[in-house]
C-alpha positions in Angstrom: -100.3 49.2 53.3 -99.1 52.2 55.0 -101.0 51.4 58.0 -99.7 48.0 58.3 -96.0 49.5 57.9 -96.7 52.1 60.7 -98.1 49.5 62.9 -95.1 47.0 62.3 -92.2 49.6 63.2 -94.3 51.0 66.2 -94.3 47.4 67.6 -90.8 46.7 66.9 -90.1 50.0 68.3 -91.7 48.9 71.7 -89.8 45.6 71.7 -86.5 47.4 71.5 -87.8 50.0 74.2 -88.9 47.2 76.4 -85.8 45.7 75.9 -83.5 48.4 76.7 -85.2 49.0 79.7 -85.0 45.7 80.9 -81.1 45.6 80.3 -81.0 49.0 81.8 -82.9 47.8 85.0 -80.5 44.5 85.1 -77.4 46.6 84.7 -78.6 48.8 87.5 -79.3 45.9 89.8 -76.0 44.3 89.0 -74.0 47.4 89.6 -75.8 47.9 92.9 -75.4 44.5 93.6 -71.5 44.5 93.0 -71.2 47.4 95.0 -72.7 46.1 97.9 -70.6 43.0 98.0 -67.6 44.9 97.7 -68.6 46.8 100.5 -69.4 44.0 102.7 -66.0 42.3 101.4 -64.0 45.2 102.4 -65.8 45.7 105.6 -65.1 41.8 106.4 -61.4 42.4 105.3 -61.3 45.6 107.5 -62.9 43.8 110.5 -60.2 40.8 110.2 -57.6 43.2 109.9 -58.6 44.6 113.2 -59.0 41.5 114.7 -55.5 40.4 113.8 -54.0 43.6 115.1 -55.8 43.4 118.4 -54.7 39.6 118.7 -51.0 40.6 118.1 -51.1 43.4 120.7 -52.5 40.9 123.1 -49.5 38.6 122.3 -47.4 41.1 122.5 -48.8 42.7 125.8 -48.8 39.2 127.0 -45.0 38.4 126.3 -44.3 41.7 127.9 -45.9 41.3 131.3 -44.4 37.5 131.3 -40.8 38.9 130.4 -41.6 41.5 133.4 -42.3 38.7 135.8 -39.4 36.7 134.6 -36.8 39.3 135.1 -38.1 39.7 138.4 -37.9 36.1 139.2 -34.2 36.0 138.3 -33.7 39.0 140.4 -34.7 36.7 143.6 -33.2 34.0 142.2 -29.8 35.4 142.3 -30.8 36.8 145.6 -31.4 32.8 146.8 -35.2 33.7 147.4 -36.5 31.0 145.8 -40.0 31.0 147.3 -40.7 34.4 145.6 -38.9 33.5 142.2 -41.1 30.3 142.0 -44.1 32.5 142.2 -42.6 35.1 139.8 -41.9 32.1 137.1 -45.1 30.8 137.6 -47.0 33.8 137.1 -44.8 34.5 133.9 -45.8 30.9 132.6 -49.6 31.3 133.3 -49.4 34.7 131.2 -47.9 33.3 128.5 -47.6 29.7 128.2 -44.9 29.6 125.2 -42.3 31.7 127.1 -39.5 29.5 127.6 -37.4 31.6 129.5 -40.0 31.4 132.5 -39.7 27.4 132.4 -35.9 27.9 132.5 -36.2 29.7 135.6 -38.7 27.3 137.2 -35.9 24.3 136.2 -32.9 26.7 137.8 -35.1 27.3 141.1 -36.0 23.4 141.7 -32.7 22.4 140.7 -31.3 24.5 143.4 -33.9 22.9 145.6 -32.6 19.3 144.9 -36.2 18.9 143.4 -34.8 17.0 140.1 -37.9 15.8 138.6 -39.5 19.3 138.6 -36.3 20.9 137.5 -35.9 18.3 134.5 -40.0 18.8 133.5 -39.5 22.3 133.3 -36.0 22.5 131.4 -37.8 20.1 128.9 -40.8 22.2 128.7 -38.4 25.3 128.0 -36.8 23.9 125.0 -39.6 22.3 123.9 -41.8 25.5 123.6 -38.1 27.7 122.4 -36.1 25.2 120.7 -33.6 28.0 119.8 -33.6 29.2 123.1 -29.7 28.3 123.8 -29.7 29.7 127.2 -32.2 26.9 128.5 -30.4 24.3 126.5 -26.9 25.5 128.2 -29.1 25.7 131.7 -30.5 22.0 130.8 -27.2 20.7 130.1 -25.5 21.8 133.3 -28.2 20.2 135.3 -27.5 17.3 133.5 -24.1 17.1 134.1 -24.3 17.9 137.7 -26.2 14.8 137.9 -23.9 12.8 136.3 -25.5 12.4 132.9 -22.9 13.5 130.8 -23.7 12.2 127.2 -27.3 13.7 127.7 -25.6 16.9 129.1 -23.0 17.3 126.2 -26.2 16.8 123.5 -27.8 19.8 125.1 -24.7 21.9 125.1 -24.2 21.4 121.5 -27.9 22.1 120.6 -27.0 25.4 122.4 -24.4 26.7 119.9 -26.3 25.6 116.7 -28.2 29.0 117.1 -26.0 31.5 115.1 -27.5 34.1 117.5 -26.5 32.3 120.6 -24.4 35.4 122.2 -22.1 33.2 124.2 -21.3 30.1 122.7 -17.7 29.7 124.2 -20.0 29.0 127.6 -21.7 26.1 126.1 -18.6 24.5 124.4 -16.7 25.3 127.5 -19.4 23.3 129.6 -19.2 20.6 127.1 -15.7 20.3 127.8 -15.7 20.3 131.2 -18.4 17.7 131.4 -16.4 15.6 129.0 -13.5 15.5 131.6 -16.0 14.0 134.0 -15.7 10.6 132.3 -12.2 11.2 131.5 -12.8 12.0 128.1 -9.7 14.2 127.5 -9.8 14.1 123.5 -13.3 15.7 123.2 -12.5 17.9 126.1 -9.7 19.7 124.1 -11.7 20.0 120.8 -14.6 21.7 122.8 -12.3 24.0 124.6 -10.6 24.6 121.1 -14.0 25.7 119.9 -14.7 27.8 122.8 -11.3 29.9 122.4 -12.0 30.1 118.7 -15.5 32.0 119.5 -14.2 33.7 122.3 -10.1 33.9 122.4 -10.2 35.7 125.5 -12.5 33.2 127.6 -10.7 32.5 130.5 -12.5 29.0 131.8 -11.8 27.7 128.4 -8.0 28.9 128.2 -7.7 27.6 131.7 -8.9 24.0 131.1 -6.9 23.7 127.9 -3.4 24.9 129.1 -4.4 22.9 132.1 -4.5 19.5 130.2 -1.2 20.5 128.2 0.3 21.3 131.3 -0.1 18.0 132.6 0.8 16.3 129.1 4.3 18.2 129.6 3.4 20.2 126.7 4.6 23.6 128.4 5.2 25.6 125.8 1.8 25.0 124.3 0.0 25.6 127.7 1.8 29.3 127.7 0.8 30.1 124.1 -2.9 28.9 124.9 -2.9 31.3 128.1 -1.3 34.2 126.2 -4.8 35.8 125.0 -6.6 35.3 128.5 -3.5 36.8 130.4 -4.3 40.3 128.7 -7.4 40.8 130.2 -7.6 40.6 134.2 -6.6 37.0 135.1 -8.2 35.4 137.8 -6.3 33.3 140.8 -6.1 30.1 138.7 -4.9 31.6 135.6 -2.0 33.6 137.5 -0.9 30.1 139.5 -0.8 28.1 136.4 1.2 31.1 134.5 3.7 30.9 137.5 4.2 27.2 137.2 4.8 27.4 133.6 7.0 30.3 133.7 9.2 28.4 136.5 9.5 25.2 134.2 10.5 27.4 131.4 12.8 29.1 133.5 11.4 32.7 133.0 12.0 34.4 136.2 10.5 37.8 134.9 7.2 36.4 134.1 7.3 34.4 137.3 7.7 37.2 139.5 5.3 39.5 137.5 2.8 37.0 137.8 3.2 36.5 141.3 3.2 40.1 142.2 0.0 40.3 140.8 -1.4 37.3 142.5 -0.6 38.5 145.8 -1.8 42.1 145.1 -4.9 40.9 143.3 -6.3 37.9 145.3 -4.1 38.1 148.4 -6.9 35.6 150.0 -7.3 33.1 147.3 -6.0 29.6 148.1 -3.7 30.1 145.1 -2.1 33.0 146.7 -1.8 30.8 150.2 0.0 27.9 147.5 2.3 30.6 146.5 2.9 32.1 149.9 3.8 28.6 151.5 6.2 28.1 148.9 4.7 25.4 146.5 
């Protein structure tokens, strides 16, 4: 009886030991497997991060090189060296096909060369790859307006001012107003000039255009008020000549003499100075 008991207990102990050894072995395998998987996943993650950083660096580097060629293109464009300007803008688009400013530059050059089809193609590409590029919208609008496509041009000017980060919305509003006058739409032109002055009270072009509309309607006092801000910051010959005419009609001899003196001294060779000299 004692012998049977001892044998039974020994067998049970052997089973428990075997089970424990198996469990320990499986636990050991599991632990090392999880560790290995973790290492593989971590390595993959680090590799992906490195790849993303490399890609981001390459994109940033491409944009910087494209911008350099684009800036050089504008220098040549301003010098009217259109051949080299085209080369620089084209290089910029080849380096970074998503760089809207370069297509905008191509549009300006082709427009200056009278190559309207190519100009419009590149302006469209500029606003397509960078829809918030207000400068491209404004330049495309100027191109359309110069070709008599007034309604299309105004859409581009208004697209330019939709961007709250656009630094010169007064320019786009003024262009919209000037283009509206091309189809005798004085009412909307006034609205655009007023919006331009709200955005930039000293914007000479808008002040002159709006005051001229008022002057031609015999709203002389309103025209004088419209010009007040613009006259504070180095007015050009057009502003001075209009202010002289306003002062004459209002009987303000001091203002008339002051503006006349400034026109003669600052812009002696201007058409307005010649009109003043002739007694008109």
